[in-house]
LOSE-867760 format. One line per 2 residues: number of its first residue (from 1); their letters; for each residue x, y, z of C-alpha. Coordinates in steps of 0.001 Angstrom, whole numbers, plus 500000, padded with zeros to 6 digits. Each point is the difference from the previous one (the first is absolute). Layout:
<recs>
NUM) a) X Y Z ~ ... .
</recs>
This chain:
<recs>
1) xx) 155478 087262 715467 ~ 500501 500851 503719 .
3) xx) 497971 498304 502728 ~ 497652 502938 500554 .
5) xx) 499273 500110 496118 ~ 499681 496390 499835 .
7) xx) 497427 499618 502865 ~ 497939 503015 498520 .
9) xx) 499951 498407 496601 ~ 498436 496891 501724 .
11) xx) 497450 501909 501957 ~ 498993 501398 496805 .
13) xx) 499594 496679 498416 ~ 497723 499109 502891 .
15) xx) 497462 502724 498821 ~ 500078 499754 496256 .
17) xx) 500970 497695 497204 ~ 503162 500895 498423 .
19) xx) 500973 499007 496326 ~ 503794 500372 499569 .
21) xx) 502260 499698 497005 ~ 503043 497562 500102 .
23) xx) 503062 501951 499612 ~ 503060 498672 498012 .
25) xx) 502722 498607 501965 ~ 503490 502009 500000 .
27) xx) 503239 498071 500312 ~ 502958 501109 502143 .
29) xx) 503288 500778 498478 ~ 502937 499401 501755 .
31) xx) 502782 502883 500227 ~ 503576 500273 499681 .
33) xx) 501934 500888 503130 ~ 500809 503704 501164 .
35) xx) 503410 500927 500808 ~ 501091 500138 503506 .
37) xx) 500252 503564 501475 ~ 497097 501463 497713 .
39) xx) 498340 502663 502069 ~ 496268 499948 500021 .
41) xx) 498029 503087 501202 ~ 496285 500422 500829 .
43) xx) 498065 502931 501006 ~ 496097 499912 500272 .
45) xx) 497680 502759 499002 ~ 496429 500619 500687 .
47) xx) 497167 502501 499273 ~ 496831 500721 502060 .
49) xx) 497316 502583 500587 ~ 498793 501813 502952 .
51) xx) 496256 499394 499725 ~ 499348 503539 501151 .
53) xx) 501838 501200 496626 ~ 498837 497262 497541 .
55) xx) 501926 500185 496663 ~ 503169 501294 501658 .
57) xx) 502773 497535 500030 ~ 502576 499663 502866 .
59) xx) 503170 498034 499489 ~ 501897 497847 502233 .
61) xx) 503491 498567 499677 ~ 501525 497149 502134 .
63) xx) 503758 499697 501095 ~ 502218 498164 497485 .
65) xx) 501107 496366 500717 ~ 503229 499274 498161 .
67) xx) 500700 496144 499508 ~ 501722 498066 497243 .
69) xx) 493742 491789 499914 ~ 500110 492606 499083 .
71) xx) 498415 496291 500457 ~ 496684 500835 501906 .
73) xx) 496638 498332 499465 ~ 496768 501793 500211 .
75) xx) 496382 499762 499118 ~ 496790 502057 499988 .
77) xx) 496576 499090 499190 ~ 497581 502634 499211 .
79) xx) 496444 500363 498684 ~ 499754 500531 496181 .
81) xx) 496517 499694 498875 ~ 496611 498512 500701 .
83) xx) 497953 499455 496843 ~ 496339 498709 499755 .
85) xx) 500326 497511 497046 ~ 496603 501156 498617 .
87) xx) 500161 503578 500966 ~ 497967 502156 502129 .
89) xx) 499334 499633 503614 ~ 501031 496973 501960 .
91) xx) 497028 497845 500296 ~ 499136 496349 501119 .
93) xx) 501402 497259 497578 ~ 502327 502588 498363 .
95) xx) 503702 498997 499413 ~ 502355 502516 501323 .
97) xx) 503795 499979 499408 ~ 502290 501326 502736 .
99) xx) 503322 500757 498568 ~ 503058 500578 502037 .
101) xx) 503455 501198 499112 ~ 503069 498024 501501 .
103) xx) 503143 502113 499724 ~ 503694 499293 500459 .
105) xx) 501120 502856 502219 ~ 503479 498513 500742 .
107) xx) 503046 500956 498076 ~ 500474 496682 498158 .
109) xx) 498102 497783 497862 ~ 497812 497271 501667 .
111) xx) 497390 497507 499546 ~ 496566 500215 501623 .
113) xx) 498002 497064 501621 ~ 496352 500543 499070 .
115) xx) 497302 498131 502223 ~ 497233 498038 498129 .
117) xx) 497207 501307 502302 ~ 499078 503339 501788 .
119) xx) 497803 500493 502938 ~ 496494 501373 499299 .
121) xx) 497893 501600 502726 ~ 496399 500734 499460 .
123) xx) 497521 498473 497482 ~ 502248 498916 497376 .
125) xx) 501968 497067 498552 ~ 503468 500093 498303 .
127) xx) 500813 498114 496893 ~ 503353 499076 498426 .
129) xx) 502651 502523 500561 ~ 501848 501513 496852 .
131) xx) 503241 502032 499634 ~ 501737 502288 497285 .
133) xx) 503554 500965 499478 ~ 499308 502135 497100 .
135) xx) 498129 502735 501429 ~ 496724 498364 499742 .
137) xx) 499944 499111 496329 ~ 500018 496149 500536 .
139) xx) 498730 498184 503300 ~ 501171 496470 500869 .
141) xx) 498514 497613 502595 ~ 501510 499734 503439 .
143) xx) 500542 496335 500287 ~ 498614 497956 503035 .
145) xx) 502419 500562 503115 ~ 501374 503176 498654 .
147) xx) 502615 500807 497530 ~ 503632 501892 499851 .
149) xx) 500215 502406 497089 ~ 502925 500641 497825 .
151) xx) 502468 502726 500904 ~ 498505 503335 500566 .
153) xx) 502314 503098 499734 ~ 500110 502493 502905 .
155) xx) 497359 502464 499726 ~ 497756 497788 497650 .
157) xx) 496810 498090 500893 ~ 497851 497286 499770 .
159) xx) 495919 500385 499675 ~ 498117 497453 501835 .
161) xx) 496150 499610 499351 ~ 497592 498500 502317 .
163) xx) 496552 499415 498335 ~ 497147 500030 502657 .
165) xx) 496410 499042 499510 ~ 497484 501935 501951 .
167) xx) 497532 497789 501865 ~ 496501 499987 498598 .
169) xx) 498629 500825 503525 ~ 502284 502893 500724 .
171) xx) 498033 502983 501526 ~ 500686 503586 499003 .
173) xx) 502869 501762 501854 ~ 501566 496645 500760 .
175) xx) 504051 500293 499816 ~ 501827 497384 498038 .
177) xx) 503764 500230 501108 ~ 502696 498254 498094 .
179) xx) 503516 499189 501579 ~ 502881 498962 498034 .
181) xx) 502920 498785 502159 ~ 500348 499443 503676 .
183) xx) 502339 502173 501917 ~ 499674 501469 503582 .
185) xx) 497195 502048 500592 ~ 498452 499569 496493 .
187) xx) 498432 503513 500222 ~ 501752 501896 497185 .
189) xx) 502451 501774 502533 ~ 503615 500230 499668 .
191) xx) 500208 496736 502096 ~ 498676 497985 496909 .
193) xx) 502516 501437 497569 ~ 503488 498686 499242 .
195) xx) 500269 498011 503211 ~ 502293 497262 500963 .
197) xx) 498869 496732 498980 ~ 500238 498442 503437 .
199) xx) 498560 496659 498948 ~ 502485 499543 497336 .
201) xx) 497628 499065 497310 ~ 497915 497516 502028 .
203) xx) 496806 502032 499597 ~ 498156 499039 496820 .
205) xx) 497874 503052 500084 ~ 502968 502459 499881 .
207) xx) 501156 502543 497388 ~ 503863 499753 500455 .
209) xx) 503201 500691 498127 ~ 502151 496964 498876 .
211) xx) 503748 500884 499321 ~ 501241 499404 496604 .
213) xx) 502520 497362 499540 ~ 503601 501389 499660 .
215) xx) 500810 500427 496266 ~ 496398 501227 499067 .
217) xx) 500148 503385 497915 ~ 501106 502753 502371 .
219) xx) 499706 498011 503108 ~ 502311 500948 502575 .
221) xx) 501910 497107 501401 ~ 498840 498630 503322 .
223) xx) 496834 500316 501829 ~ 498267 503287 501287 .
225) xx) 501378 501413 502965 ~ 496566 500632 501453 .
227) xx) 498780 496783 499145 ~ 496798 499049 498001 .
229) xx) 497022 502199 500333 ~ 496165 500040 499970 .
231) xx) 497126 502170 499594 ~ 496106 499947 500024 .
233) xx) 497303 502275 498747 ~ 496037 500325 500151 .
235) xx) 497545 501633 497891 ~ 496241 500079 500491 .
237) xx) 496682 501315 498405 ~ 496502 500274 501000 .
239) xx) 497086 498233 498547 ~ 497405 502509 498527 .
241) xx) 500170 503536 501749 ~ 500158 500562 503700 .
243) xx) 497009 502095 501442 ~ 501156 502930 502131 .
245) xx) 497969 502765 501876 ~ 501636 503221 499141 .
247) xx) 498939 502121 503140 ~ 501304 503661 500698 .
249) xx) 499191 501790 503199 ~ 499871 503745 499496 .
251) xx) 500416 502613 502888 ~ 499457 503943 499865 .
253) xx) 500164 502368 502888 ~ 496568 501778 499202 .
255) xx) 499916 502703 502859 ~ 502044 501660 502824 .
257) xx) 498578 502063 502688 ~ 501585 501921 502831 .
259) xx) 497403 501306 502731 ~ 502785 501753 501916 .
261) xx) 502795 502120 498595 ~ 502322 499301 502863 .
263) xx) 499183 496430 501053 ~ 501484 497130 497756 .
265) xx) 498321 497254 501880 ~ 496481 500496 498529 .
267) xx) 500605 500183 496296 ~ 497703 497662 497968 .
269) xx) 501100 498269 496753 ~ 497423 498355 497963 .
271) xx) 500854 497055 497527 ~ 498280 498380 497060 .
273) xx) 500495 496512 498580 ~ 498990 498250 496973 .
275) xx) 500620 496460 498745 ~ 500556 499212 496313 .
277) xx) 499882 496639 498642 ~ 501360 500029 496440 .
279) xx) 498786 498255 496813 ~ 503109 499912 498402 .
281) xx) 503496 498905 500902 ~ 502785 502702 500801 .
283) xx) 502213 500619 497105 ~ 503017 497677 500048 .
285) xx) 498250 497099 501622 ~ 499647 496500 497913 .
287) xx) 498055 496782 500734 ~ 497443 501795 502116 .
289) xx) 496088 500496 499482 ~ 498203 502522 501985 .
291) xx) 497585 498451 502485 ~ 497623 501261 502767 .
293) xx) 501332 500876 503575 ~ 498792 497286 502611 .
295) xx) 500138 500117 503792 ~ 502809 498536 501982 .
297) xx) 499805 498485 503359 ~ 500136 502710 502966 .
299) xx) 498683 500123 503637 ~ 496791 501918 500508 .
301) xx) 498165 499992 503473 ~ 501965 496916 501218 .
303) xx) 499417 497881 497036 ~ 501695 499207 496532 .
305) xx) 498175 501463 496933 ~ 500790 500438 496354 .
307) xx) 500079 503631 499076 ~ 501660 502627 497952 .
309) xx) 501786 502373 502406 ~ 500852 503568 499698 .
311) xx) 502318 501325 502894 ~ 501547 503125 501077 .
313) xx) 502356 500446 503222 ~ 499215 502904 501991 .
315) xx) 503059 502236 499265 ~ 502359 500713 502919 .
317) xx) 499217 503193 502057 ~ 496209 499657 499041 .
319) xx) 497064 498033 501231 ~ 496952 498920 498039 .
321) xx) 496929 502205 500480 ~ 496716 501223 498513 .
323) xx) 497761 497705 498199 ~ 501550 497571 497412 .
325) xx) 497913 499508 496639 ~ 499960 496702 498040 .
327) xx) 498622 499620 496352 ~ 496737 497837 499682 .
329) xx) 500711 496272 500680 ~ 502972 500773 502188 .
331) xx) 500289 499665 503698 ~ 502325 502159 502153 .
333) xx) 502236 498109 502524 ~ 502610 500941 502471 .
335) xx) 502940 498492 501764 ~ 502225 500762 502864 .
337) xx) 502330 496921 499107 ~ 503482 501418 500217 .
339) xx) 501748 500984 496766 ~ 502334 497215 500411 .
341) xx) 497031 497834 498930 ~ 499356 500586 496230 .
343) xx) 496513 501260 498991 ~ 498882 496706 498389 .
345) xx) 500928 498205 503398 ~ 498440 502601 502351 .
347) xx) 496849 499486 502148 ~ 497320 502215 498341 .
349) xx) 496805 501051 501745 ~ 496790 501579 498423 .
351) xx) 499100 501745 503340 ~ 502707 502404 501039 .
353) xx) 498727 500215 503399 ~ 501481 496338 500493 .
355) xx) 503432 501547 499894 ~ 499269 502915 502305 .
357) xx) 499002 502629 497408 ~ 501144 501406 496717 .
359) xx) 502946 501664 501671 ~ 501661 496564 500638 .
361) xx) 499993 498944 496512 ~ 503388 499002 498519 .
363) xx) 498624 499657 496586 ~ 496594 500545 498179 .
365) xx) 498715 497636 497404 ~ 497321 499384 497617 .
367) xx) 498775 496348 498960 ~ 497928 498443 497248 .
369) xx) 498968 496433 499329 ~ 501176 500450 496297 .
371) xx) 500722 499105 497398 ~ 500556 503599 498553 .
373) xx) 499668 499755 496215 ~ 503004 500899 497848 .
375) xx) 499356 503431 498372 ~ 498487 501223 503087 .
377) xx) 501160 503106 501929 ~ 498486 500367 503716 .
379) xx) 499994 503461 501242 ~ 498549 501613 503266 .
381) xx) 502383 498682 502802 ~ 500567 502795 502357 .
383) xx) 501548 500662 503500 ~ 501651 502710 502189 .
385) xx) 502874 500208 502324 ~ 500593 502607 502694 .
387) xx) 503692 501059 500897 ~ 500751 499136 503655 .
389) xx) 503256 500932 502124 ~ 501318 502284 497130 .
391) xx) 501910 502853 501253 ~ 502091 500950 497021 .
393) xx) 500507 499571 496306 ~ 498997 496276 499377 .
395) xx) 499509 497847 496890 ~ 496823 497908 499773 .
397) xx) 500508 497113 497797 ~ 497854 496998 499289 .
399) xx) 499450 497098 497477 ~ 496940 498058 499073 .
401) xx) 499845 496226 499046 ~ 497502 497559 498407 .
403) xx) 500294 496315 500556 ~ 497890 497223 497941 .
405) xx) 500432 497140 497683 ~ 499699 499221 496407 .
407) xx) 496567 498535 499232 ~ 500614 496551 498465 .
409) xx) 503846 500392 500444 ~ 500711 498195 503371 .
411) xx) 500774 501192 503133 ~ 502866 502383 499143 .
413) xx) 499682 503339 501724 ~ 499111 503002 497969 .
415) xx) 501599 503155 501541 ~ 500588 503590 499241 .
417) xx) 501047 503303 501728 ~ 498936 503359 499041 .
419) xx) 501910 503036 498624 ~ 500317 498746 496277 .
421) xx) 497904 498745 497214 ~ 501339 496589 499548 .
423) xx) 497829 497210 501311 ~ 500786 496838 502114 .
425) xx) 503533 501550 501032 ~ 501128 499310 496528 .
427) xx) 503162 502004 499026 ~ 499873 502878 497715 .
429) xx) 501286 497786 497160 ~ 497424 497424 500440 .
431) xx) 502024 497432 501680 ~ 498517 498488 503149 .
433) xx) 500824 501591 503272 ~ 499906 498797 503643 .
435) xx) 496766 498710 501453 ~ 501492 499617 503410 .
437) xx) 497854 502712 501920 ~ 501807 502634 501975 .
439) xx) 498675 501136 503484 ~ 498292 503026 498011 .
441) xx) 501830 502381 502428 ~ 501072 502941 497561 .
443) xx) 503792 500808 499829 ~ 500691 502543 497391 .
445) xx) 503788 499431 500191 ~ 499504 496364 498674 .
447) xx) 496694 500019 498338 ~ 500240 503256 497978 .
449) xx) 497277 502661 499824 ~ 497027 500696 497835 .
451) xx) 501199 503783 499607 ~ 496905 501117 498076 .
453) xx) 497342 498399 502349 ~ 498549 498286 496719 .
455) xx) 501472 496429 500032 ~ 502563 500887 497299 .
457) xx) 503139 498749 501909 ~ 502175 497388 498559 .
459) xx) 502267 497329 501333 ~ 499688 496650 501486 .
461) xx) 497134 499388 502394 ~ 497982 502943 501402 .
463) xx) 500720 503671 500611 ~ 498970 501912 503153 .
465) xx) 497391 503041 499879 ~ 502070 502608 502115 .
467) xx) 498768 503390 501511 ~ 501811 502423 502373 .
469) xx) 498165 501564 502754 ~ 501752 502982 501205 .
471) xx) 499450 502881 502577 ~ 499116 503499 499513 .
473) xx) 503123 502283 498972 ~ 501523 496804 498379 .
475) xx) 501558 500174 496698 ~ 500867 497027 497918 .
477) xx) 502980 500114 497607 ~ 501077 496892 498169 .
479) xx) 500541 498337 496766 ~ 497945 500747 496678 .
481) xx) 496358 499126 501047 ~ 500890 498544 503326 .
483) xx) 500152 503242 502432 ~ 499301 497669 503066 .
485) xx) 502805 497636 499118 ~ 501873 498547 503026 .
487) xx) 503574 498972 500053 ~ 502037 497583 502175 .
489) xx) 499078 501857 503271 ~ 497103 502363 499170 .
491) xx) 498815 502529 497450 ~ 502999 502359 500351 .
493) xx) 502242 497316 498323 ~ 498104 498845 497016 .
495) xx) 501893 500169 496756 ~ 499993 499981 496295 .
497) xx) 503025 498110 498294 ~ 501233 500671 496514 .
499) xx) 503102 499454 498334 ~ 502156 502156 497538 .
501) xx) 501327 498466 496872 ~ 503375 498221 499891 .
503) xx) 502225 500237 496843 ~ 501011 496636 498455 .
505) xx) 503226 498278 501003 ~ 500444 501813 503322 .
507) xx) 501837 497422 501910 ~ 500143 499563 503899 .
509) xx) 501493 502902 501965 ~ 499668 502512 497214 .
511) xx) 497976 503531 500443 ~ 497544 501701 497713 .
513) xx) 498164 503131 499505 ~ 496597 499054 500408 .
515) xx) 497094 501342 498125 ~ 497215 502039 501916 .
517) xx) 497376 498114 501417 ~ 496257 501305 500419 .
519) xx) 497747 498971 502736 ~ 496220 500713 500261 .
521) xx) 498519 500415 503725 ~ 496653 500539 501310 .
523) xx) 499018 502083 502739 ~ 496293 499567 501638 .
525) xx) 497903 501781 502606 ~ 498329 496833 501657 .
527) xx) 498051 502246 502579 ~ 496857 501934 499937 .
529) xx) 501521 503568 500158 ~ 502058 502046 497675 .
531) xx) 503842 500387 500337 ~ 501952 502974 499001 .
533) xx) 503532 500890 498956 ~ 501493 496785 499449 .
535) xx) 503774 500060 499198 ~ 501777 497468 498122 .
537) xx) 503832 499559 500546 ~ 502703 497218 500067 .
539) xx) 501541 499822 503286 ~ 502581 497704 501789 .
541) xx) 500417 501553 503478 ~ 497456 497951 501685 .
543) xx) 500585 496974 497863 ~ 501902 496692 500934 .
545) xx) 500624 497629 497078 ~ 498609 496570 500541 .
547) xx) 501641 496632 498905 ~ 500873 500118 496300 .
549) xx) 499976 503559 499278 ~ 502223 503112 500385 .
551) xx) 499724 503653 499252 ~ 501200 501257 496779 .
553) xx) 503365 501057 498834 ~ 501066 503623 500439 .
555) xx) 498921 502049 497035 ~ 496748 498100 499343 .
557) xx) 497343 502470 498957 ~ 496185 499495 500764 .
559) xx) 497355 501778 498053 ~ 496601 500159 501255 .
561) xx) 497073 501225 497664 ~ 496403 500618 500844 .
563) xx) 497993 501489 497235 ~ 501927 503164 499005 .
565) xx) 502200 500103 503057 ~ 503604 498680 499913 .
567) xx) 502415 499772 502781 ~ 503589 498593 499677 .
569) xx) 502068 498793 502893 ~ 503694 498770 500123 .
571) xx) 501297 497542 502548 ~ 503072 501315 501754 .
573) xx) 500893 496650 501930 ~ 497778 501100 502998 .
575) xx) 496780 501395 498607 ~ 498254 501124 496855 .
577) xx) 500687 503816 499366 ~ 497267 502059 497790 .
579) xx) 501850 500930 497002 ~ 497555 501502 497598 .
581) xx) 496287 500612 499150 ~ 497311 500687 502532 .
583) xx) 499224 497899 502982 ~ 496941 497994 499400 .
585) xx) 496873 500734 502114 ~ 496649 498374 499611 .
587) xx) 497552 502872 501235 ~ 496990 497746 500711 .
589) xx) 499251 496428 500122 ~ 496550 499271 500533 .
591) xx) 498550 496945 501926 ~ 500335 496776 498038 .
593) xx) 502078 501461 497270 ~ 503209 498597 498398 .
595) xx) 502346 501937 497752 ~ 503214 498684 498399 .
597) xx) 503507 501533 499768 ~ 503273 498941 498412 .
599) xx) 503658 499403 501323 ~ 502831 499738 497469 .
601) xx) 503247 498747 501468 ~ 503298 500551 498268 .
603) xx) 502887 498061 501533 ~ 503466 501413 499269 .
605) xx) 502722 498673 497787 ~ 502029 497364 501747 .
607) xx) 497189 498382 501760 ~ 500541 496207 500900 .
609) xx) 497743 497154 498635 ~ 497452 498913 502597 .
611) xx) 500860 496425 498797 ~ 503649 500625 501570 .
613) xx) 498662 501810 503086 ~ 496791 498105 500681 .
615) xx) 498317 503367 500733 ~ 497499 502429 498318 .
617) xx) 500230 503713 500610 ~ 497182 501317 502213 .
619) xx) 498571 503456 499388 ~ 497493 500709 502908 .
621) xx) 497254 502328 498918 ~ 497746 501839 502558 .
623) xx) 496403 501479 499636 ~ 499479 502207 503236 .
625) xx) 498599 503202 501430 ~ 502944 502197 500625 .
627) xx) 498858 501330 503318 ~ 503233 501904 501049 .
629) xx) 500558 501152 496443 ~ 503705 498800 499665 .
631) xx) 499248 498009 496933 ~ 501055 496668 501505 .
633) xx) 497795 497265 501630 ~ 500456 500028 503757 .
635) xx) 499449 497136 502281 ~ 496275 498820 499970 .
637) xx) 499411 501434 503375 ~ 500559 503429 498840 .
639) xx) 498538 499570 496441 ~ 497497 497334 500277 .
641) xx) 498447 500252 496585 ~ 502811 498200 497851 .
643) xx) 500463 496856 498209 ~ 503306 498655 498435 .
645) xx) 500386 497703 496969 ~ 503391 498723 498522 .
647) xx) 500760 500039 496344 ~ 502828 497630 499484 .
649) xx) 502419 499803 497048 ~ 502013 496811 499074 .
651) xx) 502797 500032 497582 ~ 499088 496520 498794 .
653) xx) 498534 497478 502140 ~ 500507 496576 498331 .
655) xx) 503639 498662 501115 ~ 501448 497569 497650 .
657) xx) 502986 497627 501346 ~ 501878 497470 497800 .
659) xx) 501899 497274 501422 ~ 501206 496613 498763 .
661) xx) 500896 496392 501069 ~ 502095 497255 498486 .
663) xx) 498581 496670 499529 ~ 502251 496922 499094 .
665) xx) 499632 498075 496836 ~ 497150 497946 501501 .
667) xx) 498045 503169 500094 ~ 498780 499609 503791 .
669) xx) 503412 499853 502026 ~ 500624 503469 501192 .
671) xx) 503610 501053 499526 ~ 499412 503553 501235 .
673) xx) 496871 501236 501366 ~ 498377 503470 498757 .
675) xx) 502408 502809 500365 ~ 500604 503190 498120 .
677) xx) 503893 499204 499461 ~ 500319 496350 498962 .
679) xx) 503635 498473 500526 ~ 501663 499723 496673 .
681) xx) 501227 496567 500842 ~ 496757 498754 500164 .
683) xx) 498994 500799 496225 ~ 501039 496973 498156 .
685) xx) 498609 498770 496595 ~ 497056 497677 500174 .
687) xx) 498706 501714 503189 ~ 496816 502289 500470 .
689) xx) 499646 503429 500887 ~ 496610 500461 501446 .
691) xx) 499146 503758 500208 ~ 497338 501366 502494 .
693) xx) 498421 503391 499566 ~ 498089 501118 503182 .
695) xx) 497812 503019 499745 ~ 498434 501653 503091 .
697) xx) 497590 503037 500405 ~ 501773 501954 502817 .
699) xx) 497333 502459 500549 ~ 498059 500478 503068 .
701) xx) 497112 497151 500325 ~ 496317 500831 500430 .
703) xx) 498853 500967 503388 ~ 496859 502040 501359 .
705) xx) 497598 500845 497464 ~ 499701 502256 496857 .
707) xx) 503669 500336 499412 ~ 501700 499747 496595 .
709) xx) 502581 497308 499907 ~ 502389 498997 497137 .
711) xx) 499317 496835 498134 ~ 502390 499189 497174 .
713) xx) 498013 499449 496955 ~ 500941 498660 496638 .
715) xx) 503197 498617 501150 ~ 502188 498645 497365 .
717) xx) 503287 498331 500783 ~ 502414 499820 497163 .
719) xx) 503115 497774 499776 ~ 501797 500809 496685 .
721) xx) 503355 498213 499562 ~ 501328 502206 497435 .
723) xx) 498995 503444 501011 ~ 501994 502596 501826 .
725) xx) 502664 498242 502187 ~ 498387 496666 499872 .
727) xx) 502038 497125 498217 ~ 498318 496768 501159 .
729) xx) 498338 499394 496568 ~ 503232 500982 497827 .
731) xx) 502950 498098 498472 ~ 502495 501878 501992 .
733) xx) 502843 497665 499072 ~ 499078 500137 496384 .
735) xx) 500163 496062 499640 ~ 496696 500030 498167 .
737) xx) 497971 498888 503091 ~ 498118 502160 502464 .
739) xx) 501678 499770 503533 ~ 496736 498813 501547 .
741) xx) 496908 498376 498833 ~ 496257 500011 501373 .
743) xx) 498978 497015 501890 ~ 496501 499332 498642 .
745) xx) 497317 499703 502652 ~ 502090 501314 502781 .
747) xx) 498817 503615 499977 ~ 497465 500897 502729 .
749) xx) 498132 503087 501094 ~ 498017 500466 503040 .
751) xx) 497453 501987 498270 ~ 498980 500658 496375 .
753) xx) 501309 498713 496923 ~ 503338 499396 498180 .
755) xx) 500859 501027 496440 ~ 502961 498612 498368 .
757) xx) 502020 501835 497051 ~ 500815 499415 497157 .
759) xx) 497708 496928 499675 ~ 498565 498586 502947 .
761) xx) 501429 497693 502845 ~ 502767 498427 497928 .
763) xx) 503684 498987 500424 ~ 502810 500175 497535 .
765) xx) 503567 501041 499581 ~ 499284 503118 497953 .
767) xx) 497958 503377 501097 ~ 497317 499007 497336 .
769) xx) 499504 496487 501228 ~ 500068 500744 503691 .
771) xx) 498481 502536 502398 ~ 501601 503436 500145 .
773) xx) 497304 501795 501776 ~ 497503 499024 502802 .
775) xx) 497010 502285 500658 ~ 497990 499353 503202 .
777) xx) 496590 501879 499916 ~ 498511 499829 503184 .
779) xx) 496403 500874 499232 ~ 499393 500660 503662 .
781) xx) 500845 503031 502244 ~ 502657 499648 502501 .
783) xx) 498622 501514 503241 ~ 501980 501850 502547 .
785) xx) 502291 497613 501932 ~ 499357 497139 497339 .
787) xx) 502703 498288 498096 ~ 500571 497437 497391 .
789) xx) 502736 498235 498092 ~ 500664 499126 496457 .
791) xx) 502662 497350 499354 ~ 501738 498713 496803 .
793) xx) 502640 497507 499467 ~ 503027 499936 497555 .
795) xx) 502471 497343 499211 ~ 503491 500831 499686 .
797) x) 501010 498743 496656 .
</recs>
């Protein structure tokens, strides 16, 4: 279990009572030696998906690392289970068994010192500790002062049980935490696992290794080269259930009016807010019971008061205007505190004249004494903003927030942002999100967008409500459903990223014949008058590729389709030349109308992998009025009614790189650091090969608003030691022993879970008794620019 997984597990225990099974122990079998000079080859493969084409698998193949891993001590302490002896909910006077697994993660048998006491924090008292060396079938008492176990093989475990009696005076929601061992930070981080025993056994509360006497079965002569090791672990439960107010702030743009068809600095946008306090917990939560939403401390008219606060920062390029409306029982408040001060810390006033009038408001708010009953939805919050200083196409974005506390739940802040349906900033999977407020200033690039203006976005935190204001004669051309998308610079370099498929086993620096990739784009007339004769063409003459992109290879064909019209263009290395079909013209586009068209891009045979070049292939698509009739978009000064979007094709976008390092027989000393070409002289029997797979999403990162980026979804990294050219799980020298063996507990994945084939995280001298395939299923999307690692270790037999 890696550090991230271990910490997530412990956080889950803080919210719910887990009842775990006690798993049988596995003994480690020592292997025969592998002949010198044996060649061991390793290539990693991966599969993933473009979320814009779900169900279509893209393959990735790493480079190949060719190489030909003894006494080292190690110990980890991990949570195993928490069991209420009488079953059901943890209540006062209950006896709770906290079980822990203490594992020998060294490569040699060792004994363990088990302390006779554990540290209890909260309303509970520990009883006499017990331990089991047979997987939990039999438990023995830990004697006063602690005891030293018999020899524990590498990879095997001891179970330690700490019985705790919950105080009869324990209150609902109280935390009872139990720490076994005493190491470093004592916070379940990596700093509490397999650490040097710096006190050399002098601390009675430690879990630590004790080297076997020479002559013990399978014991290597001498002492561990990394010294004795120690570890600690904490588990916790809640007494009863924890009350939680599940509050969701919802925001919609209810109206837009333009009193002038030419000026852009007098447009009025009307917004409606509603506040929902749920009577049921979100799916995926545990240990939480819905509660009413109470007020939190804010400053109103110069004094501290307790109120539920609904707040909305006035969007950039607008001022607050009109007459805001509040539901019955709510009071409208205003603030001109700068946005560097969060809304719940701002100075609010009820009389807007106090801050010089409504035009000076930085935020508008609505307050209520509370509590708001669970199961209630409050509607009727309304306010308006007027655009100011807008001279060209401008995106108006904003975000609403709600602040309060849980009735009966202490002083912890309840906080939510608009744009989605999940309450109290909970994540989509029901886990708790951040309750640290942002400044409430919308930033579509980082927040995401509620594209449908109905609070159906997903993702962490809130998502912005976005509207594009444009001048008469303007046309918008962007990604599907987002004609007003804005790219890194403006709304002429917005983009949609997609990927072709990549055949399996395409090693780095090979070329492919990519499949055709189809895009769906949207054109919109955002003004009050009709537009006529809109021409659609790919064109590169006035296009300068940005960072991370290039124009396509010569021979690329681009097919535009609108209704029954189809036009085919071929890129000749300079521009896109009309090849066949009929030029696409949209005769009339009435005010406020949106239409879709498709773009199919077929890259030629011999196209390089984007994971080698780091680039996607950009196809600039123009929607414009062809004033001079030459069929190509001219500079905007000559043909002002035009807008460009970019359809960008990647030939794969998850780059997988393999390297390895050589560790000495102690498992810690680095003989040779990570390299793709380890030195043959360093590969000796008894040493360790630690393979590292690094995967990186090389596609362009999210910028602007409304663009379609490439997250690598459903990523699965596969390391198969018997497939293809891989030989690391084979008996290459035919001596009856596989050449390298898995090191139990040494595999780490930055994200997701690890599966071991054929039969779990085991170690042995035959393929059936060892691990021949590791599979890392990430369970998260790898966003553009993000990367992660998967590491496993093999001992050279």
